[in-house]
C-alpha positions as CSV (number, residue, x, y, z in Angstrom):
1,G,-95.4,-163.8,38.3
2,Y,-92.6,-161.2,38.2
3,T,-89.9,-160.8,40.8
4,T,-89.4,-157.0,41.3
5,A,-86.8,-154.6,42.7
6,C,-86.2,-151.0,43.0
7,F,-82.6,-149.6,43.7
8,G,-82.3,-145.9,43.9
9,K,-84.4,-142.7,44.6
10,W,-88.0,-143.6,45.5
11,H,-89.7,-140.2,46.4
12,L,-93.2,-141.4,46.7
13,G,-93.3,-141.2,50.5
14,W,-90.8,-142.0,53.3
15,Q,-93.0,-143.7,55.9
16,K,-93.1,-147.5,55.8
17,E,-96.6,-147.6,54.4
18,F,-95.4,-145.7,51.3
19,L,-92.1,-147.5,50.7
20,P,-91.5,-149.9,47.7
21,L,-92.1,-153.1,49.5
22,Q,-95.6,-152.1,50.3
23,H,-96.3,-151.2,46.6
24,G,-95.4,-154.3,44.6
25,F,-91.6,-154.5,45.0
26,D,-89.8,-157.5,46.5
27,E,-86.5,-155.7,47.1
28,Y,-85.5,-152.2,47.8
29,V,-82.2,-150.3,48.5
30,G,-82.0,-146.5,48.2
31,L,-82.9,-143.1,49.4
32,P,-86.6,-142.4,50.0
33,Y,-86.3,-138.9,48.5
34,S,-83.9,-136.5,46.8
35,N,-80.3,-136.3,48.1
36,D,-80.5,-132.5,48.7
37,M,-83.2,-133.1,51.3
38,W,-80.7,-133.3,54.2
39,P,-79.4,-131.0,57.0
40,N,-76.0,-130.3,55.2
41,S,-74.7,-127.7,52.8
42,N,-74.9,-129.0,49.2
43,V,-71.6,-127.2,48.5
44,T,-69.4,-128.0,51.5
45,G,-71.2,-130.9,53.1
46,E,-71.0,-129.2,56.5
47,R,-74.0,-129.3,58.9
48,L,-76.3,-126.4,58.6
49,P,-77.5,-124.4,61.7
50,E,-80.6,-125.9,63.4
51,G,-83.7,-123.7,63.6
52,K,-84.5,-122.9,60.1
53,G,-84.8,-124.3,56.5
54,R,-83.0,-127.6,55.8
55,G,-81.1,-127.3,59.1
56,N,-84.2,-129.0,60.7
57,Y,-84.2,-131.9,58.2
58,P,-83.2,-135.4,59.4
59,E,-80.0,-137.0,58.1
60,L,-80.5,-138.9,54.8
61,P,-81.6,-142.5,55.4
62,L,-80.2,-145.3,53.2
63,I,-83.0,-147.8,53.4
64,V,-82.7,-151.5,52.8
65,G,-86.1,-153.1,52.5
66,N,-88.1,-151.3,55.1
67,E,-85.3,-150.4,57.5
68,I,-82.7,-147.7,57.8
69,S,-79.3,-149.4,57.2
70,E,-77.2,-146.3,57.6
71,R,-77.4,-142.5,57.6
72,I,-75.7,-140.5,54.8
73,T,-74.0,-137.6,56.6
74,S,-71.4,-136.3,54.2
75,L,-70.7,-135.5,50.6
76,K,-68.2,-138.5,50.6
77,D,-71.0,-140.8,51.7
78,Q,-73.0,-139.8,48.5
79,D,-70.1,-140.6,46.2
80,K,-70.8,-144.3,46.5
81,L,-74.5,-144.3,45.6
82,T,-74.3,-144.8,41.8
83,T,-72.0,-147.8,42.1
84,L,-74.0,-149.2,45.0
85,Y,-77.3,-149.1,43.0
86,T,-75.5,-150.6,40.0
87,E,-74.0,-153.5,42.0
88,K,-77.4,-154.3,43.5
89,A,-79.0,-154.2,40.1
90,V,-76.5,-156.6,38.5
91,D,-76.7,-159.0,41.4
92,F,-80.6,-158.9,41.1
93,I,-80.3,-159.8,37.4
94,N,-77.8,-162.6,38.1
95,R,-80.1,-164.1,40.8
96,N,-83.2,-163.9,38.9
97,A,-82.1,-164.6,35.3
98,K,-84.3,-167.8,35.0
99,N,-87.5,-166.2,35.9
100,P,-89.4,-163.0,34.8
101,F,-88.4,-159.9,36.6
102,F,-89.0,-156.1,36.7
103,L,-86.0,-154.0,37.7
104,Y,-86.3,-150.2,38.3
105,V,-83.1,-148.2,38.8
106,P,-83.8,-144.5,39.5
107,H,-80.4,-143.1,40.1
108,T,-79.9,-140.4,42.7
109,M,-77.2,-138.7,40.5
110,G,-77.0,-136.3,38.8
111,H,-79.2,-134.4,41.2
112,I,-77.3,-131.9,43.3
113,P,-75.3,-132.3,45.5
114,L,-73.3,-134.3,42.9
115,G,-71.4,-137.3,44.0
116,V,-69.1,-139.7,42.0
117,S,-66.9,-142.6,42.9
118,D,-63.2,-142.4,43.0
119,K,-62.8,-144.5,39.8
120,F,-64.5,-141.8,37.8
121,R,-63.5,-138.6,39.6
122,G,-61.7,-136.4,37.2
123,M,-61.9,-138.9,34.3
124,S,-64.3,-137.0,32.0
125,E,-62.2,-133.8,31.9
126,K,-65.6,-132.0,31.9
127,G,-65.8,-131.3,35.5
128,M,-67.8,-132.9,38.2
129,Y,-71.1,-133.2,36.2
130,G,-69.1,-134.9,33.3
131,D,-67.7,-137.3,35.8
132,V,-71.2,-138.1,37.1
133,M,-72.5,-138.8,33.6
134,M,-69.6,-141.1,32.9
135,E,-70.4,-143.1,36.0
136,I,-74.2,-143.3,35.0
137,D,-73.1,-144.3,31.5
138,W,-70.9,-147.1,33.1
139,S,-73.8,-148.1,35.2
140,L,-76.1,-148.6,32.2
141,G,-73.4,-150.5,30.5
142,E,-73.0,-152.9,33.5
143,I,-76.7,-153.6,33.6
144,A,-76.8,-154.1,29.9
145,A,-73.8,-156.4,30.1
146,A,-75.5,-158.4,32.9
147,L,-78.5,-159.0,30.6
148,E,-76.3,-160.2,27.8
149,E,-74.2,-162.5,30.0
150,N,-77.3,-164.2,31.3
151,G,-78.8,-164.6,27.8
152,L,-81.6,-162.1,28.4
153,K,-80.6,-159.4,25.9
154,D,-83.1,-160.3,23.1
155,N,-86.3,-160.7,25.2
156,T,-85.7,-158.0,27.8
157,I,-87.1,-154.5,27.4
158,L,-84.4,-152.0,28.5
159,I,-85.6,-148.4,28.9
160,F,-83.3,-145.4,29.6
161,T,-85.0,-142.1,30.4
162,T,-85.2,-139.3,33.0
163,D,-87.8,-137.6,35.1
164,N,-87.3,-133.9,34.1
165,G,-85.1,-131.4,32.3
166,P,-82.0,-129.8,33.8
167,W,-81.7,-127.6,36.9
168,L,-80.0,-124.8,34.9
169,N,-79.4,-122.3,37.7
170,F,-76.7,-124.7,39.0
171,G,-74.5,-123.9,36.0
172,N,-71.6,-126.4,35.7
173,H,-73.4,-128.8,38.0
174,A,-76.4,-129.0,35.7
175,G,-77.1,-130.5,32.3
176,S,-78.2,-128.9,29.1
177,A,-81.6,-128.3,27.6
178,G,-80.2,-128.7,24.1
179,G,-81.9,-125.7,22.6
180,L,-85.2,-126.2,24.3
181,R,-86.7,-123.4,26.4
182,E,-86.1,-123.1,30.2
183,G,-85.6,-126.2,32.4
184,K,-86.8,-128.2,35.4
185,T,-89.8,-127.0,37.4
186,T,-91.2,-125.2,34.4
187,T,-93.7,-126.4,31.8
188,W,-91.7,-125.1,28.9
189,E,-90.2,-127.9,26.8
190,G,-86.7,-127.7,28.5
191,G,-88.3,-128.8,31.7
192,Q,-90.6,-131.5,30.2
193,R,-89.2,-133.0,27.1
194,V,-86.6,-135.6,27.9
195,P,-84.7,-138.5,26.2
196,F,-86.5,-141.9,25.9
197,I,-84.2,-144.7,24.7
198,I,-85.5,-148.2,24.5
199,R,-83.8,-151.5,23.5
200,W,-86.1,-154.4,22.7
201,P,-84.4,-156.6,20.0
202,E,-87.4,-158.9,19.6
203,S,-89.6,-155.9,18.5
204,I,-87.6,-152.7,17.7
205,P,-85.0,-152.7,15.0
206,P,-81.8,-150.7,16.1
207,G,-81.7,-147.1,15.0
208,T,-85.6,-146.7,14.9
209,V,-86.8,-143.2,15.6
210,C,-90.4,-142.4,16.6
211,N,-91.7,-138.9,16.7
212,K,-95.1,-139.7,18.2
213,L,-96.4,-138.1,21.3
214,A,-95.9,-140.2,24.5
215,S,-95.3,-139.6,28.2
216,A,-93.5,-141.4,31.1
217,I,-97.0,-142.0,32.6
218,D,-97.7,-144.3,29.6
219,L,-95.1,-146.8,30.8
220,L,-97.3,-148.4,33.5
221,P,-100.2,-149.4,31.1
222,T,-97.8,-150.3,28.3
223,L,-95.7,-152.7,30.3
224,A,-98.7,-154.1,32.0
225,A,-100.3,-154.9,28.6
226,I,-97.0,-156.4,27.2
227,S,-96.4,-158.6,30.3
228,G,-100.1,-159.7,30.6
229,G,-100.5,-157.8,33.9
230,S,-103.7,-156.2,35.2
231,L,-104.3,-152.6,36.1
232,S,-106.0,-151.0,39.1
233,E,-109.7,-150.3,38.7
234,N,-108.9,-146.7,39.5
235,K,-108.5,-144.5,36.4
236,I,-104.9,-144.6,34.9
237,D,-103.7,-141.4,33.4
238,G,-101.3,-143.1,31.0
239,V,-102.3,-145.0,27.8
240,D,-100.9,-148.1,26.2
241,I,-98.2,-147.1,23.6
242,G,-97.3,-150.8,22.8
243,S,-98.4,-150.2,19.2
244,L,-95.5,-147.7,18.7
245,L,-93.0,-149.9,20.4
246,K,-94.0,-152.7,17.9
247,G,-93.4,-150.3,14.9
248,D,-96.8,-149.2,14.0
249,F,-96.2,-145.5,13.5
250,N,-99.5,-145.0,12.0
251,A,-101.1,-145.6,15.4
252,E,-101.7,-142.6,17.6
253,P,-102.4,-143.9,21.1
254,R,-101.9,-140.4,22.6
255,N,-102.8,-137.1,21.0
256,T,-102.8,-134.7,24.0
257,I,-100.5,-133.8,27.0
258,L,-101.6,-131.8,30.0
259,Y,-98.8,-129.7,31.5
260,Y,-99.9,-129.5,35.2
261,L,-97.3,-128.1,37.7
262,G,-97.3,-127.0,41.3
263,E,-100.3,-127.8,43.4
264,N,-102.7,-128.1,40.5
265,N,-101.9,-125.5,37.9
266,L,-102.6,-126.2,34.2
267,N,-99.9,-124.2,32.5
268,A,-100.2,-125.6,29.0
269,V,-101.9,-128.2,26.8
270,R,-100.4,-129.9,23.8
271,K,-102.5,-131.5,21.0
272,G,-100.7,-133.1,18.2
273,N,-98.0,-130.7,17.0
274,W,-99.5,-127.7,18.7
275,K,-98.9,-126.4,22.2
276,L,-101.1,-123.8,23.8
277,V,-99.4,-122.0,26.7
278,L,-101.9,-120.6,29.2
279,P,-101.4,-117.6,31.5
280,H,-99.3,-118.5,34.5
281,T,-96.4,-117.5,36.6
282,Y,-93.0,-119.3,36.7
283,R,-89.4,-118.8,37.8
284,S,-87.2,-118.3,34.7
285,Y,-83.6,-119.5,34.2
286,N,-83.0,-116.5,32.0
287,T,-80.3,-115.1,34.4
288,E,-76.8,-115.8,35.5
289,P,-76.5,-119.3,36.9
290,G,-74.5,-120.4,39.9
291,N,-71.6,-122.8,39.8
292,D,-69.8,-125.6,41.7
293,G,-73.0,-126.5,43.7
294,H,-74.2,-122.9,44.3
295,G,-77.7,-122.3,42.8
296,G,-78.2,-119.0,40.9
297,R,-81.3,-117.0,41.5
298,R,-84.3,-117.3,39.1
299,I,-86.6,-114.5,38.0
300,R,-90.3,-114.5,38.6
301,T,-91.9,-114.3,35.2
302,V,-95.5,-114.0,34.2
303,V,-97.2,-115.2,31.0
304,E,-99.9,-112.7,30.6
305,E,-101.8,-114.0,27.5
306,P,-102.1,-117.4,25.9
307,E,-99.3,-118.3,23.4
308,L,-99.3,-120.9,20.6
309,Y,-96.3,-122.8,19.4
310,N,-95.8,-125.4,16.6
311,M,-93.8,-128.1,18.2
312,M,-92.7,-129.7,14.8
313,R,-91.2,-126.5,13.5
314,D,-90.4,-124.7,16.7
315,P,-89.6,-127.1,19.6
316,G,-87.6,-124.3,21.2
317,E,-90.8,-122.3,21.7
318,Q,-89.4,-119.1,20.3
319,Y,-92.2,-118.0,17.9
320,N,-95.6,-117.4,19.2
321,V,-98.0,-117.9,16.3
322,I,-101.3,-117.5,18.1
323,E,-102.6,-114.7,15.9
324,Y,-102.2,-116.8,12.8
325,H,-104.1,-120.0,14.0
326,P,-107.3,-119.1,15.9
327,E,-108.8,-122.4,14.9
328,K,-106.1,-124.4,16.7
329,V,-106.6,-122.2,19.8
330,S,-110.3,-123.1,19.8
331,E,-109.5,-126.7,19.3
332,I,-107.0,-126.9,22.2
333,M,-109.2,-124.8,24.5
334,A,-111.8,-127.5,24.2
335,E,-109.2,-129.8,25.8
336,V,-108.3,-127.2,28.4
337,E,-111.9,-126.9,29.5
338,K,-112.3,-130.6,29.7
339,A,-109.2,-130.9,31.8
340,R,-110.3,-128.1,34.1
341,N,-113.8,-129.7,34.6
342,E,-112.1,-133.1,35.4
343,L,-109.1,-132.0,37.4
344,G,-109.4,-128.3,38.3
345,D,-106.9,-125.5,37.7
346,L,-105.6,-123.2,40.3
347,N,-104.5,-120.7,37.7
348,I,-108.1,-119.8,37.4
349,G,-109.0,-120.5,41.1
350,Q,-110.5,-123.9,40.5
351,E,-109.1,-126.2,43.2
352,K,-110.6,-129.5,42.0
353,G,-112.6,-131.1,39.3
354,S,-114.9,-134.2,39.0
355,E,-112.1,-136.8,38.7
356,N,-109.6,-135.8,41.5
357,R,-108.6,-138.6,43.9
358,E,-107.2,-137.8,47.4
359,I,-103.5,-138.5,47.8
360,G,-102.5,-141.0,50.5
361,K,-101.8,-139.4,53.9
362,L,-100.9,-140.6,57.4
363,K,-102.3,-139.0,60.5
364,N,-99.8,-138.0,63.2
């Protein structure tokens, strides 16, 4: 079998029962949730008053295995995280080079509050966020170099991606949506569409570009199929996109994306090159951002009527063409109704569907 490790942000539960070692990983070092979930100011690092908001949060726990090894109590403490995760990852590769392994490195940075090691501070000439990106770039290079030094480059799948778009109201401490609409915590493309870069020399020629529809939830069934693993008997939302990774661009393993957000709100559905945006409320970034760790306010915005966008011609979602393509609206609405029947949609007051599973919980 495979030796497995996770070094970085987990965010799937902080109690022992939910930590990585209880869910298939042999090693874990990292924060159990986001680095802004602490009782300190994200700007100054000073302790917030107790009694309200994050002032009641516990100090950030850095976990090794199942145990807290130390508490992160200052912004300076956060500066070491990217290098720490990288060193752990390289060491893991060196120790396990002769056997199959799965390594997951979900970096804490560049989530706010930003932290960067001394060796990269000021190096980018693009501010704190640029320095953070330089260190993450270095981290990826160190991991790739470890694979090459151990003779593993050609038969190892190396994937670089991210979990969501930029938190734009943090201004110079955020990234760029690159012309896409809105950002993180919205179902517009700026919040959902992210880079997906993969190196697999045995299968994928360098420079290959694939424009087929895929999602991060497809990684589990895809990697399981490639490695000969088995999946849970429970329904898996992802699909095997191995055919695309092997260069068969005539294949279409996925044709729809459901844009659920919040508790259970279906805000949009994409089918092929068409995206139907459903009536919903969101907080827009179309206002003055904050800077230097301060978050600017966001504007409550309501989508009153359905909108239709052609994702091939208009990935920035600027031109609502719903009046010109009623047949596409009807086609996608069939997917909407199917999703609502199976999973529910709080936007129409439907809490659950026929396929919902209860999330894991602990009783106090």
